[in-house]
MMTF fields as JSON, N, C-alpha, C and O atoms, coordinates in Angstrom:
{
  "mmtfVersion": "1.0.0",
  "mmtfProducer": "UNKNOWN",
  "numBonds": 471,
  "numAtoms": 472,
  "numGroups": 118,
  "numChains": 1,
  "numModels": 1,
  "chainsPerModel": [1],
  "groupsPerChain": [118],
  "chainIdList": ["A"],
  "bondAtomList": [4, 2, 8, 6, 12, 10, 16, 14, 20, 18, 24, 22, 28, 26, 32, 30, 36, 34, 40, 38, 44, 42, 48, 46, 52, 50, 56, 54, 60, 58, 64, 62, 68, 66, 72, 70, 76, 74, 80, 78, 84, 82, 88, 86, 92, 90, 96, 94, 100, 98, 104, 102, 108, 106, 112, 110, 116, 114, 120, 118, 124, 122, 128, 126, 132, 130, 136, 134, 140, 138, 144, 142, 148, 146, 152, 150, 156, 154, 160, 158, 164, 162, 168, 166, 172, 170, 176, 174, 180, 178, 184, 182, 188, 186, 192, 190, 196, 194, 200, 198, 204, 202, 208, 206, 212, 210, 216, 214, 220, 218, 224, 222, 228, 226, 232, 230, 236, 234, 240, 238, 244, 242, 248, 246, 252, 250, 256, 254, 260, 258, 264, 262, 268, 266, 272, 270, 276, 274, 280, 278, 284, 282, 288, 286, 292, 290, 296, 294, 300, 298, 304, 302, 308, 306, 312, 310, 316, 314, 320, 318, 324, 322, 328, 326, 332, 330, 336, 334, 340, 338, 344, 342, 348, 346, 352, 350, 356, 354, 360, 358, 364, 362, 368, 366, 372, 370, 376, 374, 380, 378, 384, 382, 388, 386, 392, 390, 396, 394, 400, 398, 404, 402, 408, 406, 412, 410, 416, 414, 420, 418, 424, 422, 428, 426, 432, 430, 436, 434, 440, 438, 444, 442, 448, 446, 452, 450, 456, 454, 460, 458, 464, 462, 468, 466],
  "bondOrderList": [1, 1, 1, 1, 1, 1, 1, 1, 1, 1, 1, 1, 1, 1, 1, 1, 1, 1, 1, 1, 1, 1, 1, 1, 1, 1, 1, 1, 1, 1, 1, 1, 1, 1, 1, 1, 1, 1, 1, 1, 1, 1, 1, 1, 1, 1, 1, 1, 1, 1, 1, 1, 1, 1, 1, 1, 1, 1, 1, 1, 1, 1, 1, 1, 1, 1, 1, 1, 1, 1, 1, 1, 1, 1, 1, 1, 1, 1, 1, 1, 1, 1, 1, 1, 1, 1, 1, 1, 1, 1, 1, 1, 1, 1, 1, 1, 1, 1, 1, 1, 1, 1, 1, 1, 1, 1, 1, 1, 1, 1, 1, 1, 1, 1, 1, 1, 1],
  "groupList": [{"groupName": "MET", "atomNameList": ["N", "CA", "C", "O"], "elementList": ["N", "C", "C", "O"], "formalChargeList": [0, 0, 0, 0], "bondAtomList": [1, 0, 2, 1, 3, 2], "bondOrderList": [1, 1, 2], "singleLetterCode": "M", "chemCompType": "L-PEPTIDE LINKING"}, {"groupName": "SER", "atomNameList": ["N", "CA", "C", "O"], "elementList": ["N", "C", "C", "O"], "formalChargeList": [0, 0, 0, 0], "bondAtomList": [1, 0, 2, 1, 3, 2], "bondOrderList": [1, 1, 2], "singleLetterCode": "S", "chemCompType": "L-PEPTIDE LINKING"}, {"groupName": "GLU", "atomNameList": ["N", "CA", "C", "O"], "elementList": ["N", "C", "C", "O"], "formalChargeList": [0, 0, 0, 0], "bondAtomList": [1, 0, 2, 1, 3, 2], "bondOrderList": [1, 1, 2], "singleLetterCode": "E", "chemCompType": "L-PEPTIDE LINKING"}, {"groupName": "GLN", "atomNameList": ["N", "CA", "C", "O"], "elementList": ["N", "C", "C", "O"], "formalChargeList": [0, 0, 0, 0], "bondAtomList": [1, 0, 2, 1, 3, 2], "bondOrderList": [1, 1, 2], "singleLetterCode": "Q", "chemCompType": "L-PEPTIDE LINKING"}, {"groupName": "LYS", "atomNameList": ["N", "CA", "C", "O"], "elementList": ["N", "C", "C", "O"], "formalChargeList": [0, 0, 0, 0], "bondAtomList": [1, 0, 2, 1, 3, 2], "bondOrderList": [1, 1, 2], "singleLetterCode": "K", "chemCompType": "L-PEPTIDE LINKING"}, {"groupName": "PRO", "atomNameList": ["N", "CA", "C", "O"], "elementList": ["N", "C", "C", "O"], "formalChargeList": [0, 0, 0, 0], "bondAtomList": [1, 0, 2, 1, 3, 2], "bondOrderList": [1, 1, 2], "singleLetterCode": "P", "chemCompType": "L-PEPTIDE LINKING"}, {"groupName": "ILE", "atomNameList": ["N", "CA", "C", "O"], "elementList": ["N", "C", "C", "O"], "formalChargeList": [0, 0, 0, 0], "bondAtomList": [1, 0, 2, 1, 3, 2], "bondOrderList": [1, 1, 2], "singleLetterCode": "I", "chemCompType": "L-PEPTIDE LINKING"}, {"groupName": "PHE", "atomNameList": ["N", "CA", "C", "O"], "elementList": ["N", "C", "C", "O"], "formalChargeList": [0, 0, 0, 0], "bondAtomList": [1, 0, 2, 1, 3, 2], "bondOrderList": [1, 1, 2], "singleLetterCode": "F", "chemCompType": "L-PEPTIDE LINKING"}, {"groupName": "TYR", "atomNameList": ["N", "CA", "C", "O"], "elementList": ["N", "C", "C", "O"], "formalChargeList": [0, 0, 0, 0], "bondAtomList": [1, 0, 2, 1, 3, 2], "bondOrderList": [1, 1, 2], "singleLetterCode": "Y", "chemCompType": "L-PEPTIDE LINKING"}, {"groupName": "GLY", "atomNameList": ["N", "CA", "C", "O"], "elementList": ["N", "C", "C", "O"], "formalChargeList": [0, 0, 0, 0], "bondAtomList": [1, 0, 2, 1, 3, 2], "bondOrderList": [1, 1, 2], "singleLetterCode": "G", "chemCompType": "PEPTIDE LINKING"}, {"groupName": "HIS", "atomNameList": ["N", "CA", "C", "O"], "elementList": ["N", "C", "C", "O"], "formalChargeList": [0, 0, 0, 0], "bondAtomList": [1, 0, 2, 1, 3, 2], "bondOrderList": [1, 1, 2], "singleLetterCode": "H", "chemCompType": "L-PEPTIDE LINKING"}, {"groupName": "VAL", "atomNameList": ["N", "CA", "C", "O"], "elementList": ["N", "C", "C", "O"], "formalChargeList": [0, 0, 0, 0], "bondAtomList": [1, 0, 2, 1, 3, 2], "bondOrderList": [1, 1, 2], "singleLetterCode": "V", "chemCompType": "L-PEPTIDE LINKING"}, {"groupName": "ALA", "atomNameList": ["N", "CA", "C", "O"], "elementList": ["N", "C", "C", "O"], "formalChargeList": [0, 0, 0, 0], "bondAtomList": [1, 0, 2, 1, 3, 2], "bondOrderList": [1, 1, 2], "singleLetterCode": "A", "chemCompType": "L-PEPTIDE LINKING"}, {"groupName": "ASN", "atomNameList": ["N", "CA", "C", "O"], "elementList": ["N", "C", "C", "O"], "formalChargeList": [0, 0, 0, 0], "bondAtomList": [1, 0, 2, 1, 3, 2], "bondOrderList": [1, 1, 2], "singleLetterCode": "N", "chemCompType": "L-PEPTIDE LINKING"}, {"groupName": "LEU", "atomNameList": ["N", "CA", "C", "O"], "elementList": ["N", "C", "C", "O"], "formalChargeList": [0, 0, 0, 0], "bondAtomList": [1, 0, 2, 1, 3, 2], "bondOrderList": [1, 1, 2], "singleLetterCode": "L", "chemCompType": "L-PEPTIDE LINKING"}, {"groupName": "ARG", "atomNameList": ["N", "CA", "C", "O"], "elementList": ["N", "C", "C", "O"], "formalChargeList": [0, 0, 0, 0], "bondAtomList": [1, 0, 2, 1, 3, 2], "bondOrderList": [1, 1, 2], "singleLetterCode": "R", "chemCompType": "L-PEPTIDE LINKING"}, {"groupName": "THR", "atomNameList": ["N", "CA", "C", "O"], "elementList": ["N", "C", "C", "O"], "formalChargeList": [0, 0, 0, 0], "bondAtomList": [1, 0, 2, 1, 3, 2], "bondOrderList": [1, 1, 2], "singleLetterCode": "T", "chemCompType": "L-PEPTIDE LINKING"}, {"groupName": "ASP", "atomNameList": ["N", "CA", "C", "O"], "elementList": ["N", "C", "C", "O"], "formalChargeList": [0, 0, 0, 0], "bondAtomList": [1, 0, 2, 1, 3, 2], "bondOrderList": [1, 1, 2], "singleLetterCode": "D", "chemCompType": "L-PEPTIDE LINKING"}, {"groupName": "TRP", "atomNameList": ["N", "CA", "C", "O"], "elementList": ["N", "C", "C", "O"], "formalChargeList": [0, 0, 0, 0], "bondAtomList": [1, 0, 2, 1, 3, 2], "bondOrderList": [1, 1, 2], "singleLetterCode": "W", "chemCompType": "L-PEPTIDE LINKING"}],
  "groupTypeList": [0, 1, 2, 3, 4, 5, 4, 3, 6, 1, 7, 2, 8, 4, 6, 1, 5, 9, 7, 10, 11, 8, 12, 11, 1, 9, 9, 8, 9, 9, 11, 13, 5, 10, 9, 2, 6, 11, 14, 13, 14, 8, 10, 2, 15, 5, 1, 6, 5, 4, 16, 3, 16, 7, 17, 14, 0, 5, 17, 9, 16, 14, 1, 3, 1, 5, 16, 12, 2, 17, 4, 4, 15, 12, 14, 6, 15, 17, 11, 6, 7, 9, 6, 12, 14, 13, 5, 11, 6, 12, 15, 1, 14, 12, 3, 18, 14, 13, 2, 4, 12, 17, 6, 8, 17, 15, 2, 0, 0, 12, 10, 2, 4, 9, 4, 13, 11, 10],
  "groupIdList": [1, 2, 3, 4, 5, 6, 7, 8, 9, 10, 11, 12, 13, 14, 15, 16, 17, 18, 19, 20, 21, 22, 23, 24, 25, 26, 27, 28, 29, 30, 31, 32, 33, 34, 35, 36, 37, 38, 39, 40, 41, 42, 43, 44, 45, 46, 47, 48, 49, 50, 51, 52, 53, 54, 55, 56, 57, 58, 59, 60, 61, 62, 63, 64, 65, 66, 67, 68, 69, 70, 71, 72, 73, 74, 75, 76, 77, 78, 79, 80, 81, 82, 83, 84, 85, 86, 87, 88, 89, 90, 91, 92, 93, 94, 95, 96, 97, 98, 99, 100, 101, 102, 103, 104, 105, 106, 107, 108, 109, 110, 111, 112, 113, 114, 115, 116, 117, 118],
  "secStructList": [7, 7, 7, 7, 7, 7, 1, 3, 3, 3, 3, 3, 7, 7, 7, 7, 6, 6, 7, 7, 7, 7, 7, 7, 7, 3, 3, 3, 3, 3, 3, 7, 6, 6, 1, 7, 3, 3, 3, 3, 3, 3, 3, 3, 3, 3, 7, 7, 7, 1, 3, 3, 3, 3, 3, 5, 7, 6, 6, 1, 7, 5, 7, 1, 1, 7, 1, 3, 3, 3, 7, 7, 1, 1, 3, 3, 3, 3, 3, 3, 3, 3, 3, 3, 3, 7, 2, 2, 2, 2, 2, 2, 2, 2, 2, 2, 2, 2, 2, 2, 2, 2, 2, 2, 2, 2, 2, 2, 2, 2, 2, 2, 2, 2, 2, 2, 7, 7],
  "xCoordList": [-40.035, -39.257, -37.943, -37.969, -36.802, -35.511, -35.147, -35.47, -34.458, -34.031, -32.777, -31.833, -32.781, -31.649, -30.543, -30.804, -29.301, -28.16, -27.69, -27.746, -27.226, -26.695, -25.411, -24.68, -25.15, -23.962, -22.827, -21.68, -23.149, -22.138, -22.436, -23.555, -21.398, -21.56, -20.699, -19.599, -21.207, -20.467, -20.101, -20.86, -18.925, -18.454, -18.301, -17.77, -18.761, -18.577, -17.546, -17.661, -16.539, -15.478, -15.792, -16.052, -15.768, -15.965, -14.669, -14.098, -14.218, -12.983, -13.353, -14.107, -12.815, -13.077, -12.485, -11.396, -13.184, -12.613, -11.276, -10.459, -11.047, -9.8, -8.704, -7.638, -8.948, -7.968, -6.766, -6.92, -5.573, -4.333, -3.252, -3.185, -2.419, -1.23, -0.047, -0.036, 0.94, 2.065, 3.357, 4.374, 3.344, 4.532, 4.707, 3.72, 5.935, 6.205, 6.906, 7.929, 6.337, 6.928, 7.728, 8.601, 7.44, 8.131, 7.587, 6.79, 8.038, 7.601, 7.562, 8.171, 6.833, 6.684, 6.652, 6.053, 7.27, 7.231, 8.153, 8.467, 8.585, 9.443, 9.639, 9.384, 10.09, 10.33, 9.121, 8.666, 8.601, 7.453, 7.918, 9.117, 7.007, 7.387, 8.088, 8.702, 7.998, 8.646, 10.056, 10.714, 10.525, 11.857, 11.94, 13.037, 10.796, 10.792, 10.744, 10.156, 11.362, 11.306, 10.113, 10.054, 9.172, 7.949, 8.068, 8.381, 7.81, 7.875, 6.569, 6.27, 5.789, 4.537, 4.824, 5.183, 4.667, 4.998, 3.779, 2.66, 4.012, 2.911, 3.281, 4.447, 2.23, 2.38, 1.682, 0.522, 2.378, 1.779, 1.166, 1.723, 0.003, -0.691, -1.655, -2.044, -2.042, -3.102, -4.417, -4.594, -5.322, -6.614, -7.406, -7.275, -8.219, -9.099, -10.402, -10.97, -10.885, -12.117, -13.319, -13.368, -14.301, -15.569, -16.332, -16.908, -16.333, -17.0, -16.209, -15.467, -16.38, -15.853, -16.914, -17.619, -17.026, -17.97, -17.183, -16.323, -17.498, -16.838, -17.872, -19.023, -17.457, -18.306, -18.292, -17.271, -19.422, -19.501, -19.333, -20.046, -18.395, -18.125, -19.187, -19.848, -19.357, -20.374, -20.216, -21.2, -18.963, -18.748, -18.953, -18.758, -19.35, -19.626, -18.452, -18.603, -17.275, -16.122, -16.162, -16.913, -15.337, -15.255, -14.263, -13.305, -14.496, -13.519, -12.232, -12.263, -11.12, -9.822, -9.736, -9.149, -10.304, -10.236, -11.638, -12.571, -11.795, -13.114, -13.507, -12.66, -14.79, -15.293, -15.611, -15.699, -15.782, -16.031, -15.606, -15.652, -15.196, -14.908, -15.045, -14.778, -15.47, -15.555, -14.34, -14.311, -13.328, -12.052, -11.414, -11.468, -10.806, -10.028, -8.79, -8.22, -8.387, -7.195, -5.991, -5.287, -5.774, -4.672, -3.972, -4.564, -2.716, -1.976, -2.311, -2.322, -2.581, -2.983, -1.767, -0.971, -1.621, -0.637, -1.417, -1.947, -1.477, -2.132, -1.151, -0.117, -1.473, -0.625, -0.95, -2.064, 0.045, -0.161, -0.082, -0.981, 0.988, 1.167, 2.308, 3.029, 2.46, 3.54, 4.315, 3.807, 5.551, 6.372, 6.977, 7.219, 7.215, 7.879, 9.091, 8.969, 10.258, 11.519, 12.303, 12.265, 13.014, 13.936, 15.153, 15.367, 15.953, 17.078, 18.084, 18.652, 18.313, 19.262, 18.756, 19.511, 17.501, 16.918, 16.873, 17.153, 16.526, 16.459, 17.819, 17.896, 18.901, 20.246, 20.627, 21.227, 20.283, 20.586, 19.847, 20.429, 18.574, 17.784, 18.327, 18.392, 18.718, 19.284, 20.569, 20.788, 21.425, 22.665, 22.364, 22.985, 21.424, 21.048, 20.523, 20.908, 19.645, 19.112, 20.222, 20.235, 21.151, 22.262, 23.137, 23.58, 23.385, 24.168, 23.471, 24.117, 22.165, 21.421, 21.412, 21.505, 21.302, 21.341, 22.721, 22.82, 23.796, 25.15, 25.309, 25.902, 24.779, 24.826, 24.083, 24.576, 22.918, 22.148, 22.97, 23.052, 23.586, 24.381, 25.524, 25.762, 26.236, 27.347, 26.854, 27.475, 25.738, 25.193, 24.723, 24.913, 24.119, 23.664, 24.849, 24.805, 25.915, 27.101, 27.722, 28.139, 27.793, 28.35, 27.468, 27.968, 26.178, 25.241, 25.41, 25.431, 25.531, 25.695, 27.017, 27.074, 28.091, 29.377, 29.271, 29.831, 28.551, 28.366, 27.571, 27.79, 26.648, 25.835, 26.676, 26.429, 27.668, 28.453, 29.64, 30.347, 29.88, 30.992, 30.501, 29.638, 31.049, 30.674, 31.875, 31.77],
  "yCoordList": [-13.315, -12.101, -12.282, -12.678, -12.0, -12.195, -10.961, -9.826, -11.237, -10.159, -9.503, -10.187, -8.17, -7.452, -7.325, -6.926, -7.669, -7.598, -6.147, -5.406, -5.736, -4.378, -4.231, -5.199, -3.015, -2.754, -2.187, -2.146, -1.749, -1.195, -1.625, -2.016, -1.541, -1.792, -0.781, -0.445, -0.303, 0.666, 0.054, -0.729, 0.428, -0.001, 1.234, 2.253, 1.144, 2.212, 1.735, 0.631, 2.557, 2.193, 2.751, 3.945, 1.892, 2.286, 1.97, 0.892, 2.898, 2.705, 2.216, 2.869, 1.066, 0.486, 1.378, 1.922, 1.539, 2.347, 1.786, 2.531, 0.484, -0.114, -0.117, -0.691, 0.516, 0.539, 1.379, 2.522, 0.825, 1.557, 1.134, -0.028, 2.068, 1.789, 2.209, 3.312, 1.347, 1.647, 1.963, 2.238, 1.931, 2.337, 3.846, 4.572, 4.314, 5.739, 6.292, 5.766, 7.372, 8.052, 9.274, 9.723, 9.816, 11.025, 11.51, 10.84, 12.689, 13.261, 14.77, 15.399, 15.329, 16.781, 17.136, 16.412, 18.21, 18.605, 19.769, 20.569, 19.85, 20.939, 20.844, 19.805, 21.928, 21.977, 22.62, 23.687, 21.957, 22.512, 23.424, 23.485, 24.134, 25.066, 24.404, 25.094, 23.069, 22.353, 21.899, 21.218, 22.274, 21.897, 20.489, 19.964, 19.866, 18.527, 18.636, 19.564, 17.688, 17.612, 16.731, 15.564, 17.302, 16.592, 16.149, 16.942, 14.857, 14.292, 13.567, 12.561, 14.076, 13.449, 12.656, 13.232, 11.35, 10.477, 10.275, 10.101, 10.302, 10.134, 9.14, 8.808, 8.681, 7.803, 8.465, 8.861, 8.59, 9.194, 8.117, 7.032, 8.444, 7.505, 8.273, 9.397, 7.661, 8.268, 8.196, 7.317, 9.099, 9.065, 7.832, 7.348, 7.339, 6.21, 6.783, 7.686, 6.28, 6.847, 6.563, 5.555, 7.488, 7.221, 6.148, 5.242, 6.257, 5.257, 5.079, 5.966, 3.917, 3.635, 2.88, 2.035, 3.19, 2.499, 1.818, 2.425, 0.547, -0.246, -0.741, -0.992, -0.878, -1.529, -3.025, -3.587, -3.654, -5.111, -5.662, -5.27, -6.565, -7.181, -8.255, -8.712, -8.659, -9.666, -10.975, -11.663, -11.316, -12.556, -12.37, -13.306, -11.153, -10.885, -10.336, -10.009, -10.227, -9.656, -8.138, -7.56, -7.497, -6.042, -5.547, -6.243, -4.333, -3.69, -3.461, -3.413, -3.322, -3.168, -1.887, -1.895, -0.809, 0.488, 1.003, 0.689, 1.799, 2.364, 3.36, 4.057, 3.412, 4.39, 5.708, 6.749, 5.663, 6.879, 6.614, 5.479, 7.666, 7.542, 8.885, 9.936, 8.82, 10.008, 9.943, 9.178, 10.771, 10.679, 12.05, 12.835, 12.335, 13.56, 13.437, 12.354, 14.517, 14.515, 15.05, 15.947, 14.498, 14.944, 13.743, 12.676, 13.93, 12.916, 13.096, 14.218, 12.006, 12.046, 11.779, 10.887, 12.538, 12.243, 11.843, 12.691, 10.538, 10.039, 10.188, 9.52, 11.058, 11.206, 10.047, 9.939, 9.176, 7.929, 8.137, 7.737, 8.758, 9.057, 10.041, 10.319, 10.558, 11.491, 11.062, 10.34, 11.517, 11.259, 12.579, 13.479, 12.687, 13.851, 13.344, 12.5, 13.862, 13.398, 14.568, 15.669, 14.331, 15.377, 15.316, 14.295, 16.373, 16.403, 15.263, 14.785, 14.824, 13.731, 12.446, 11.763, 12.125, 10.922, 11.075, 10.117, 12.257, 12.483, 12.226, 11.564, 12.746, 12.521, 11.045, 10.514, 10.39, 8.967, 8.149, 7.254, 8.455, 7.754, 8.029, 7.123, 9.284, 9.63, 8.85, 8.353, 8.732, 7.974, 6.505, 5.893, 5.944, 4.545, 4.31, 3.342, 5.199, 5.069, 5.169, 4.404, 6.103, 6.244, 4.991, 4.56, 4.408, 3.17, 2.05, 1.312, 1.922, 0.872, 1.129, 0.185, 2.381, 2.708, 2.391, 1.921, 2.646, 2.311, 0.801, 0.35, 0.017, -1.444, -1.89, -2.74, -1.332, -1.658, -1.364, -2.192, -0.165, 0.208, -0.775, -1.185, -1.159, -2.105, -3.455, -4.063, -3.924, -5.215, -5.169, -6.136, -4.072, -3.946, -3.892, -4.485, -3.181, -3.115, -4.503, -4.889, -5.257, -6.617, -7.504, -8.318, -7.354, -8.135, -7.821, -8.733, -6.542, -6.139, -6.649, -7.069, -6.622, -7.141, -8.635, -9.128, -9.358, -10.794, -11.127, -12.167, -10.246, -10.465, -10.305, -10.968, -9.423, -9.105, -10.032, -9.91, -10.955, -11.889, -13.145, -13.849, -13.437, -14.649, -15.234, -16.258],
  "zCoordList": [-132.743, -132.87, -132.102, -130.937, -132.725, -132.064, -131.246, -131.596, -130.138, -129.247, -129.832, -130.227, -129.881, -130.449, -129.396, -128.262, -129.78, -128.869, -128.762, -129.743, -127.574, -127.441, -128.252, -128.458, -128.707, -129.506, -128.668, -129.112, -127.451, -126.56, -125.129, -124.796, -124.29, -122.866, -122.12, -122.558, -120.998, -120.19, -118.843, -118.271, -118.351, -117.036, -116.16, -116.602, -114.932, -113.953, -112.944, -112.413, -112.677, -111.744, -110.363, -110.213, -109.366, -107.972, -107.238, -107.406, -106.439, -105.675, -104.281, -103.559, -103.919, -102.609, -101.518, -101.7, -100.384, -99.289, -98.795, -98.254, -98.974, -98.524, -99.576, -99.354, -100.724, -101.81, -101.419, -100.988, -101.566, -101.276, -102.256, -102.658, -102.631, -103.419, -102.566, -102.02, -102.447, -101.575, -102.316, -101.678, -103.627, -104.375, -104.195, -104.075, -104.176, -103.964, -105.194, -105.631, -105.753, -106.904, -106.494, -107.237, -105.322, -104.883, -103.558, -102.901, -103.184, -101.917, -101.977, -102.842, -101.04, -100.944, -99.47, -98.674, -99.103, -97.699, -97.415, -98.298, -96.158, -95.712, -94.21, -93.601, -93.627, -92.18, -91.518, -91.932, -90.478, -89.765, -88.624, -88.352, -87.948, -86.885, -85.686, -84.872, -85.575, -84.466, -84.833, -84.046, -86.031, -86.472, -87.028, -87.218, -87.292, -87.875, -89.397, -89.954, -90.037, -91.492, -91.836, -91.449, -92.564, -92.928, -94.374, -95.262, -94.596, -95.94, -96.207, -95.564, -97.155, -97.568, -98.839, -99.865, -98.772, -99.888, -100.781, -100.297, -102.084, -103.019, -104.109, -104.325, -104.786, -105.948, -107.117, -107.005, -108.244, -109.44, -110.314, -110.485, -110.863, -111.73, -112.618, -112.299, -113.74, -114.539, -113.766, -112.922, -114.044, -113.361, -113.782, -114.906, -112.872, -113.154, -113.686, -113.072, -114.811, -115.361, -114.47, -113.765, -114.519, -113.837, -114.588, -113.986, -115.914, -116.762, -118.043, -118.464, -118.654, -119.987, -120.764, -120.211, -122.06, -122.939, -124.051, -124.689, -124.266, -125.297, -126.298, -125.942, -127.543, -128.537, -128.263, -127.866, -128.479, -128.404, -129.807, -130.731, -129.958, -131.245, -131.518, -130.585, -132.766, -133.097, -132.309, -132.041, -131.938, -131.178, -129.67, -128.894, -129.258, -127.847, -127.06, -125.883, -127.687, -126.999, -127.075, -127.861, -126.239, -126.23, -127.262, -127.6, -127.766, -128.637, -127.833, -126.603, -128.525, -127.867, -127.034, -125.952, -127.517, -126.844, -126.571, -127.31, -125.508, -125.25, -126.339, -126.898, -126.625, -127.593, -126.906, -127.557, -125.59, -124.808, -123.367, -122.892, -122.688, -121.256, -120.577, -121.16, -119.323, -118.481, -117.563, -116.6, -117.884, -117.179, -117.092, -118.039, -115.944, -115.804, -116.677, -116.809, -117.256, -118.111, -117.33, -117.793, -116.167, -115.329, -114.724, -114.565, -114.393, -113.661, -112.187, -111.682, -111.505, -110.103, -109.227, -109.521, -108.164, -107.129, -105.881, -105.163, -105.639, -104.431, -103.276, -103.243, -102.337, -101.157, -100.231, -99.718, -100.022, -99.307, -97.803, -97.063, -97.362, -95.947, -95.811, -96.77, -94.62, -94.349, -93.124, -92.266, -93.058, -91.883, -91.416, -92.22, -90.129, -89.547, -88.785, -87.898, -89.137, -88.564, -88.002, -88.55, -86.907, -86.472, -87.388, -88.042, -87.454, -88.402, -88.212, -89.193, -86.989, -86.747, -87.409, -88.101, -87.199, -87.806, -89.324, -90.044, -89.821, -91.266, -91.911, -92.946, -91.303, -91.852, -91.784, -92.718, -90.696, -90.542, -91.6, -92.213, -91.813, -92.818, -94.221, -95.052, -94.482, -95.795, -96.037, -97.142, -95.015, -95.151, -95.423, -96.292, -94.692, -94.875, -96.298, -96.953, -96.769, -98.134, -99.175, -100.139, -98.991, -99.935, -99.955, -101.02, -98.783, -98.717, -99.486, -100.23, -99.31, -100.018, -101.518, -102.303, -101.928, -103.359, -103.938, -105.071, -103.164, -103.617, -103.795, -104.775, -102.847, -102.953, -104.21, -104.951, -104.451, -105.653, -106.901, -107.808, -106.945, -108.116, -108.352, -109.488, -107.288, -107.433, -107.936, -108.808, -107.386, -107.81, -109.263, -110.002, -109.675, -111.059, -112.013, -113.091, -111.623, -112.486, -112.609, -113.701, -111.519, -111.57, -112.424, -113.2, -112.29, -113.095, -114.586, -115.413, -114.929, -116.325, -116.881, -118.037, -116.075, -116.533, -116.813, -117.793, -115.953, -116.133, -117.381, -118.001, -117.752, -118.964, -120.226, -121.234, -120.165, -121.353, -121.553, -122.554, -120.631, -120.753, -121.451, -120.926, -122.642, -123.387, -124.049, -124.725]
}
């Protein structure tokens, strides 16, 4: 008697306690009662499914897309960390960031001009 092969396989996703994403999509915050500017930085991402089920193809590979999944239908904002700055430091940091963004813009414009010269 031959053993029947399964037609589907499910994967369960477990998040490691040490899992971290350090990319920043934005921030949220305000001024606290001590006069500090609080900035909580977050990263936006689609939710990670709890489980996904795929069809098994005759050659043993998985189907391209899951046939079922247990997943929240929301965009996740993982709050990574927060900082609290006094207004002097906040303005200094804002100026520094603006200077770096200006340098980036100039370099990108020079790069684009170089691409268009033939």
